[in-house]
C-alpha positions in Angstrom: 0.0 0.0 0.0 1.6 3.3 -1.0 2.2 5.8 1.8 -0.3 8.6 1.8 1.0 11.8 3.4 -1.2 13.1 6.3 -1.9 16.3 4.4 -3.5 14.3 1.5 -6.4 13.3 3.7 -6.8 16.5 5.6 -10.3 18.0 5.4 -10.6 21.7 4.4 -10.8 22.9 8.0 -10.9 26.6 8.6 -10.4 28.4 11.9 -11.9 31.7 12.9 -14.8 33.2 11.0 -15.7 30.9 8.1 -17.3 33.7 6.0 -14.0 35.5 5.6 -12.2 32.5 4.2 -9.2 33.4 6.4 -7.6 30.6 8.4 -6.6 31.8 11.9 -4.5 29.3 13.9 -5.3 29.3 17.6 -2.9 31.4 19.7 -0.3 29.0 21.2 -0.3 28.5 25.0 3.1 29.5 26.5 5.2 26.4 27.2 5.8 27.4 30.8 2.1 27.3 31.5 1.7 23.9 29.9 4.7 22.5 31.7 3.3 23.8 35.0 0.0 21.8 34.8 1.1 18.5 36.6 3.1 20.3 39.3 0.4 22.9 39.9 -2.2 20.1 40.3 0.0 18.3 42.8 0.5 21.3 45.0 -3.2 22.4 44.6 -4.1 18.9 45.8 -1.9 19.3 48.8 -3.6 22.6 49.7 -7.0 21.0 49.1 -6.1 18.0 51.3 -4.9 20.3 54.2 -8.0 22.5 54.1 -10.3 19.4 53.7 -8.6 17.6 56.6 -9.1 20.7 58.8 -12.6 21.8 57.9 -14.3 18.8 56.3 -12.4 15.7 57.4 -15.1 13.1 56.6 -15.6 14.5 53.1 -11.9 14.5 52.6 -11.6 11.0 53.8 -14.4 9.9 51.5 -12.7 11.5 48.5 -9.4 9.8 49.3 -11.2 6.5 49.8 -13.0 6.7 46.4 -9.7 7.5 44.7 -8.0 4.6 46.5 -10.8 2.3 45.4 -10.3 3.4 41.8 -6.6 2.8 42.0 -7.0 -0.7 43.6 -9.6 -1.6 41.0 -7.0 -0.7 38.3 -4.7 -3.1 40.1 -7.2 -5.9 39.8 -7.7 -5.2 36.1 -4.0 -5.1 35.6 -3.8 -8.6 37.1 -6.3 -9.9 34.7 -4.5 -8.2 31.7 -1.1 -9.6 32.9 -2.5 -13.1 32.8 -3.9 -12.5 29.3 -0.4 -11.2 28.3 1.4 -14.2 29.7 -0.8 -16.6 27.7 -0.1 -14.7 24.5 3.6 -14.8 25.3 3.5 -18.6 25.5 1.7 -18.8 22.2 4.1 -16.4 20.5 7.2 -18.3 21.7 5.8 -21.3 19.8 5.2 -19.5 16.5 7.0 -20.5 13.4 7.5 -17.1 11.8 8.3 -18.3 8.3 5.0 -20.2 8.3 3.2 -17.3 9.9 4.3 -15.0 7.0 2.6 -17.3 4.5 -0.5 -17.5 6.7 -0.8 -13.7 6.9 0.4 -12.7 3.4 -2.0 -10.8 1.2 -1.7 -9.0 -2.2 -0.7 -5.9 -0.3 2.1 -7.6 1.6 5.8 -6.9 1.0 8.1 -9.8 0.1 9.7 -10.9 3.3 13.2 -10.9 1.9 12.7 -7.2 0.9 12.3 -6.1 4.5 15.4 -4.4 6.0 16.0 -3.6 9.6 17.8 -0.6 11.0 18.7 -1.1 14.7 19.8 2.1 16.4 21.7 1.7 19.7 22.1 5.1 21.3 24.7 4.9 24.0 26.8 7.2 26.2 29.8 6.0 28.3 28.5 2.5 28.2 30.8 -0.3 29.2 32.2 -2.4 26.3 30.9 -5.5 28.1 27.3 -4.2 28.1 27.5 -3.3 24.4 29.0 -6.7 23.5 26.2 -8.5 25.3 23.6 -6.5 23.4 25.3 -7.1 20.1 25.7 -10.8 20.8 22.0 -11.1 21.3 21.3 -9.2 18.1 23.7 -11.4 16.1 21.5 -14.4 17.1 18.5 -13.0 15.2 17.9 -15.4 12.3 18.0 -12.6 9.7 21.0 -10.7 11.1 23.5 -11.3 8.3 21.1 -10.6 5.4 18.8 -7.8 6.5 20.0 -6.1 9.7 21.9 -2.8 9.8 23.4 -1.9 13.2 23.7 1.8 13.9 25.9 2.1 17.0 25.1 5.7 17.8 28.0 7.2 19.7 28.2 10.5 21.5 31.1 12.9 20.9 30.9 13.8 24.6 32.2 10.3 25.5 36.0 10.5 25.2 36.2 6.8 24.4 33.4 6.9 21.8 35.5 6.5 18.7 37.8 3.9 20.2 34.9 1.8 21.4 33.1 2.1 18.1 36.1 0.9 16.1 36.7 -2.0 18.4 33.0 -3.2 18.2 32.8 -2.6 14.5 35.9 -4.8 13.9 34.4 -7.5 16.1 30.8 -7.5 14.8 30.5 -6.1 11.3 30.9 -9.6 9.7 27.8 -10.7 11.6 25.4 -8.1 10.1 24.5 -6.8 6.7 25.9 -3.4 7.7 27.6 -2.0 10.8 27.8 1.8 11.1 29.2 3.9 13.9 28.1 7.6 13.5 29.2 10.0 16.2 26.7 12.6 17.4 28.5 16.0 17.7 28.3 18.2 20.8 27.0 21.7 21.0 24.3 21.6 18.3 21.9 24.5 18.9 18.6 23.7 20.6 19.7 20.3 21.6 20.1 18.7 25.0 22.3 15.7 25.7 19.8 12.9 25.6 18.8 9.7 23.9 16.3 11.5 21.7 18.9 13.8 20.1 21.4 11.0 19.6 19.0 8.6 17.9 17.6 11.4 15.7 21.1 12.2 14.4 21.8 8.5 13.9 18.5 7.8 12.1 19.0 10.7 9.7 22.6 9.5 9.1 21.4 6.0 8.4 18.7 7.2 6.0 21.2 9.2 4.0 23.6 6.2 3.8 21.1 3.5 3.0 18.4 5.2 1.0 20.1 8.3 -0.6 23.5 6.7 -1.3 22.9 3.0 -1.5 19.5 3.2 -3.1 17.5 1.1 -0.7 13.7 1.5 -0.8 12.5 3.5 2.2 9.2 1.7 2.1 10.9 -1.5 2.9 12.8 -0.4 6.0 11.7 -0.7 9.6 13.6 1.0 12.4 14.2 -0.3 15.9 15.6 1.9 18.6 16.7 0.4 21.8 18.5 1.1 25.1 22.1 0.0 25.2 21.3 -2.8 27.6 18.2 -4.2 25.9 18.3 -7.9 25.2 15.7 -8.6 22.6 14.1 -12.1 22.2 16.1 -14.1 19.7 13.2 -14.0 17.3 12.1 -10.3 17.8 13.4 -9.0 14.5 12.2 -12.1 12.6 8.7 -11.6 14.0 8.8 -7.8 13.4 9.8 -8.4 9.8 6.8 -10.7 9.3 4.4 -8.3 11.0 5.7 -5.3 9.1 5.6 -7.0 5.7 2.0 -8.2 6.2 0.4 -5.2 8.0 -1.6 -3.0 5.7 -1.0 -0.2 8.2 2.8 -0.7 8.4 3.4 3.0 7.7 1.1 4.2 10.5 2.2 1.8 13.3 4.6 1.3 16.2 5.6 -2.1 17.4 6.4 -2.8 21.1 7.4 -5.8 23.2 6.9 -6.2 26.9 9.8 -5.3 29.2 11.2 -7.5 31.9 13.8 -6.1 34.3 15.6 -9.5 34.5 19.0 -9.0 32.9 20.6 -8.4 36.3 17.8 -9.5 38.6 20.1 -11.6 40.8 22.6 -8.8 41.2 20.3 -6.0 42.4 19.2 -5.3 46.0 16.3 -7.6 47.0 14.3 -4.6 48.1 14.3 -3.4 44.5 13.2 -6.6 42.9 9.5 -6.2 43.8 9.5 -2.6 42.6 10.8 -3.7 39.2 8.4 -6.6 39.1 5.6 -4.1 39.5 6.9 -2.1 36.6 7.1 -5.2 34.3 3.7 -6.4 35.3 2.1 -3.0 34.5 3.8 -2.6 31.1 2.5 -6.1 30.1 -1.0 -5.3 31.4 -1.2 -2.0 29.4 -0.2 -3.9 26.3 -2.6 -6.9 26.7 -5.6 -5.0 28.0 -8.2 -4.0 25.4 -9.6 -1.4 27.8 -6.3 0.6 28.0 -4.2 2.3 25.4 -0.5 1.3 25.1 2.3 3.7 24.6 5.8 2.8 23.5 8.4 2.1 26.2 12.2 2.0 26.1 12.8 -0.1 23.0 10.4 -0.1 20.1 10.0 -0.1 16.3 8.4 1.9 13.5 8.8 2.3 9.7 11.5 4.6 8.4 8.8 6.1 6.2 6.8 7.1 9.3 9.9 8.3 11.1 11.0 10.4 8.1 7.5 11.9 7.5 7.1 12.7 11.2 10.4 14.7 11.3 12.4 12.2 13.4 12.8 12.5 17.2 12.9 16.0 18.6 16.3 16.7 20.1 15.2 18.5 23.3 13.0 16.0 25.0 13.6 13.3 27.7 10.6 11.0 27.2 11.5 10.2 23.6 9.1 7.3 23.3 5.9 9.1 24.3 6.9 12.3 22.6 7.6 10.5 19.3 4.3 8.6 19.5 2.3 11.8 20.2 4.1 13.7 17.5 3.5 10.9 14.9 -0.1 10.6 16.1 -1.0 14.2 15.2 1.2 14.2 12.1 -0.9 11.2 10.9 -4.2 13.0 12.0 -4.9 10.2 14.5 -4.2 7.4 12.1 -1.6 5.6 14.3 -1.7 2.3 16.1 0.7 0.4 18.4 1.0 -3.3 17.6 2.1 -5.6 20.4 4.9 -8.2 19.9 4.5 -10.7 22.7 8.2 -11.6 22.8 9.5 -9.9 26.0 12.9 -8.2 26.0 15.2 -8.1 29.0 16.4 -4.8 30.6 18.8 -4.1 33.5 17.3 -2.8 36.7 19.0 -0.1 38.7 21.6 -1.6 41.0 23.7 -0.3 43.9 26.4 -1.5 46.3 23.9 -1.3 49.2 20.3 -0.4 49.9 21.1 3.3 50.1 22.9 3.5 46.8 20.2 1.4 45.2 17.5 3.8 46.4 19.5 6.8 45.2 19.9 5.3 41.7 16.3 4.3 41.5 15.3 7.8 42.6 17.5 9.3 39.9 16.0 7.0 37.2 12.4 7.8 38.3 13.2 11.5 38.3 14.3 11.2 34.7 11.3 9.1 33.7 8.9 11.5 35.5 10.0 14.2 33.2 7.5 12.6 30.9 4.9 14.8 32.6 6.0 17.4 30.1 4.2 15.4 27.5 0.9 16.4 29.0 1.4 20.0 27.9 2.8 18.8 24.5 -0.3 16.8 23.8 -2.5 19.8 24.7 -0.5 22.0 22.3 -0.8 19.4 19.5 -4.6 19.1 20.0 -4.8 22.9 19.5 -2.5 22.9 16.5 -4.3 19.9 14.9 -8.1 20.4 15.6 -9.0 18.3 12.5 -7.9 15.2 14.5 -11.0 15.6 16.5 -11.4 16.4 20.2 -12.5 12.8 21.2 -9.5 11.2 19.6 -7.1 13.8 20.9 -8.6 13.7 24.4 -8.3 9.9 24.6 -4.6 10.2 24.0 -4.3 13.1 26.4 -6.1 11.1 29.1 -3.6 8.2 28.7 -0.6 10.5 28.8 -1.9 12.5 31.8 -3.4 9.7 33.8 -0.4 8.0 35.3 1.6 11.2 35.7 -1.3 12.9 37.6 -2.1 9.8 39.6 1.5 9.5 40.7 1.6 13.2 41.6 -1.7 14.8 42.6 -3.3 11.3 43.1 -0.6 10.2 45.5 -1.1 13.4 47.6 -4.8 12.9 47.8 -4.7 9.1 48.6 -1.9 9.2 51.1 -2.3 12.5 52.9 -6.1 12.5 52.4 -6.4 9.4 54.5 -3.7 10.3 57.1 -4.3 14.0 57.9 -8.0 13.8 58.8 -7.2 11.0 61.3 -4.2 12.9 62.8 -6.1 16.1 63.2 -9.3 14.5 64.3 -8.4 11.3 66.2 -12.0 11.0 67.4 -13.0 10.0 63.9 -11.3 6.6 64.4 -13.4 5.9 67.5 -16.6 4.0 66.8 -16.4 4.7 63.1 -14.7 1.5 62.0 -17.8 0.5 60.0 -18.3 3.9 58.3 -18.3 3.9 54.4 -15.0 5.7 54.3 -13.2 3.1 56.4 -14.9 0.2 54.7 -13.7 1.5 51.3 -10.2 2.0 52.6 -10.1 -1.5 54.0 -11.3 -3.0 50.7 -8.8 -1.0 48.7 -5.9 -2.0 51.0 -6.9 -5.7 50.7 -7.1 -5.5 46.9 -3.7 -3.9 46.6 -2.1 -6.3 49.0 -3.5 -9.3 47.1 -2.2 -7.9 43.8 1.2 -7.2 45.3 1.6 -10.8 46.2 0.2 -11.8 42.7 2.6 -9.6 40.8 5.5 -10.8 43.0 4.5 -14.5 42.4 4.4 -13.9 38.6 7.8 -12.3 38.6 9.3 -15.1 40.7 8.0 -17.7 38.3 9.3 -16.0 35.1 12.7 -14.9 36.3 15.7 -16.5 34.6 17.4 -19.2 36.7 19.8 -18.0 39.4 23.5 -18.5 38.4 25.1 -21.4 40.3 27.8 -19.0 41.6 25.2 -16.7 43.2 23.6 -18.8 46.0 20.8 -17.2 47.9 21.9 -16.2 51.4 19.7 -16.2 54.5 20.0 -12.4 54.6 18.9 -12.0 51.0 15.9 -14.3 51.7 14.9 -12.2 54.7 15.3 -9.0 52.7 13.0 -10.4 50.0 10.3 -11.3 52.5 10.6 -7.9 54.2 10.4 -6.1 50.8 6.7 -7.0 50.6 5.4 -5.1 53.7 8.0 -2.4 53.0 6.7 -1.8 49.4 4.6 1.3 50.4 7.7 2.9 51.9 9.9 2.0 49.0 7.3 3.2 46.6 7.0 6.5 48.5 10.8 7.2 48.3 11.6 5.7 44.9 8.4 6.7 43.0 6.2 9.3 44.6 8.9 11.7 45.8 10.9 11.9 42.5 7.6 12.3 40.6 6.7 15.3 42.8 10.2 16.7 42.4 10.1 16.4 38.6 6.7 18.0 38.3 7.7 20.8 40.7 10.8 21.5 38.7 8.7 21.7 35.5 6.3 24.1 37.2 9.2 26.5 38.1 11.1 26.0 34.9 14.1 24.3 36.5 15.7 22.1 33.9 16.6 18.5 34.4 20.2 17.7 33.7 20.2 14.4 31.8 22.2 11.7 33.6 22.3 8.1 32.7 21.6 5.9 35.7 24.1 3.2 36.4 22.6 -0.3 36.4 25.2 -2.2 38.3 
């Protein structure tokens, strides 16, 4: 199916007074105002909770209880969706992808041998051992030698970038169709040092080399961008090639696999394992649930044609996955889907020499991820700039982008402080009111979350890779693992809620985040 540019389908939409025939674009909302939305809501919620706890404690308690019940219900739905996802993963692991291509093939499909993969690996000061492990896994893909181009995207800010690139190119170029090592320059105007800027440079470089110089057909190329420590399933690119070739919406789709933080699961602090198990379970649930919308996460794929028509990644954003999806969504006038690939990839969890350093590294990583709250304002601005997409479609995406960010910020303030402050300021509320609707709802919510915590923990224990023989479990580690379950609310408070509030507050006051890669071991 030939690619149709978004503008080709655009209705003749006019803004302003229709009779004049003059198109008037809506005045843009200042970026500072848009960035301030999540932080302002978090601090407004704090003020609301304090006033409510003082002057209307029962009302405040009821509001917090209802929000807690909503959150716990989402946990139950996530559990159902996670089970659905695990069943699909088992089926996908048994799939013969060559046979699957012939089952899916239609007159509009591409020849499977025509599909070419660009794999971009943005990295900055990564250890050679980490990059070798990643490249070893990519070399195991069945189509690596014939149809995979590796783009090892180095940063000029890394003093060892050129040396590492030359070493790895010499070791691995014979295993792939092409192996390129572009170096992203420093000091480009309007750029920040981040993954988004690096991979945008690398993707444009690869397009010039493969399409403009070597004459490859841009319609046959699918791009995968990944973290430097991502370990894809051995059949990920094979499955992606089949799905890309046979999908009639291949130029308006992203592809995403579930993430599992298991690469170094036996090396990280036991208190962190349950927290990362939560993250893995939720990402799988979002992907498998028909009632939620999935957004790309960490490592994902899209056609080079879509990437080129969307203007590549912006070079001044932290949450490159969400930002790119939102940008493409509105460029395509809402004609964009995310296709799941139920072949999980492994990622490294944040490590640390002890519990304190592990918490600090996790805090730093969450702070960087929480910068994704900036995408709330970006989505609003895109809705205003592209009204022909339709309010309902735009708002559905906005709700998904805003939901988790606001629930982790303003929602956490209401649920946590909204249940504690009324009781602290009015202790008599606890006497004789154990059967009041507020307390019943809170007890139900607590029970549901506790059950799902054990459920997610059990799933993660079952699907973890085997423990290496040289890493025997000690009694101290076993005790820490058990304690981590009742300690989860405290760990979540420190490692998730606090950095989210900090990130949203910095955005509100215009304090920039200095990008820093979090060490994983």
